[in-house]
C-alpha angles and dihedrals in degrees: 000000000000094000091044090054093046089050100045100025093230139064124200121219093237091058090057090046093051091050090048092052091049093050094049093043088054089048090055091050090052089053088065089066092066113120125258092026092284091136091065089056096047102041097063090051097050102030097091098047092040094052096041107034106028098054090053090047089052088049091055093045091048090049091052092048092048092048090050091049091049090049091052090048092050091048089051092049090047091052090050090048092049091050090049091049091049090052090049092048091049091049093047091046090054090047092049091048090051091046091047092051090048091048092049090051090048091050090050091050090046092050090051091048092049091049090050091048092049091049091048091047092050090047090049092049092048090049092048092048092049094045093045090054092046092049097046095058097059091037092057088051092050092049091045093052090045090053089048091053092046092052091058094234090125092049138292119305130215119239092259092047091050090051092051093046088052089054089052090051093049095046092044094051091046091051091045090052089051091050091049091050091050090050091049091051092050091050093049093049091048092048091240097120110138116216127187116193120212137151107278130187105223091198094056092044091053091050091050092051090051092048090052093055098034096095091052092048095047090048087062092045093250124147110230123188141166126218119199136157119257093248120066119258104222119194130165109238145113104294096197093053094044091049088050091053095046093044090051092050092048092045091053091048091052093044096051098040115086098177137008126034149310120220128191116197127185120197144161120251110181108279090356139071120216129203111192124193113200125185137177093226130129094287128223128279114242093244090055098050095089095035095060090069092057121101117267092005112132126200121234120273112256088250089058091224100100145009115279121251119270138066096269094245102110100083093037091054093042091053092050092046091051091051091048088055091052094257140096144222121230131181135207117188141166117197108248094010105071137253141264120210113192125198111201118193131176120242089234126044120256112275096245092048097046091111122053115252 
């Protein structure tokens, strides 16, 4: 029975019972070999109980022995499994410890890198602030003397001299605007941006921005208009910074639009006020929509042959200023059909900026 079970992996109850009957039948036959014919006297008396009770007893005993053997086998397998699991746990623990040490080292390296980046950023901002200040002083002098010459107070100018002085004025103002943008960017990055919150009429501000850029637009033959509701749209914000943002958006629209129109529309949107600048320019390709808000990234010239004039700071600064004021700038554009830049500002200032710095 044992070898049969080891060979087949299973043992049916009837097989044990058959073996038990065979064994006890053989035992009865052996009783017949007793001397003096005693076996023939004994066998008839024990045949029925031996052939009915003993085989079932053997079946029960065999079942108990097999169950015990299976229990021992399961315990052995469980011990092997536990040992295997312990080895696996030890291996995983070692791996986790190694990974943790590597992660700690990576975090330490990252902290050092971040500290170095912050130090470099602070150094860059300090350098930009210092250089911007040092550049603005002589630039203002250059522009001031150019204005003095153009006014004729220093004496009359010939036509060619007047043209060259005008070039000095234009280049000086352009360079001064670039220096101011660089200084603004340095202040924003250093967290030193000063904001002053007052009640501002978004409609009036939009009209002023349009009036500022109207000569430039009309010089290109562009129609420029402003659309506002009859009632004022009052929001509490930093007027100077909002005017800077809107002026920059309108200036870009005029610069990139060769024909057609530029429209500035102010409207109420729940707890927000929106100022949308729409142009009929060349539009922006989808893959350039996010890039145009990066620092020092310039949009393509309307002709498509070169990069447009400018340092590529205007939109980057405008986006950061809008976010500092609790708002945002979004853009919708279709290549060949124009663009719409929308400034969205809350009626109330952001909580952490409620007081001027």
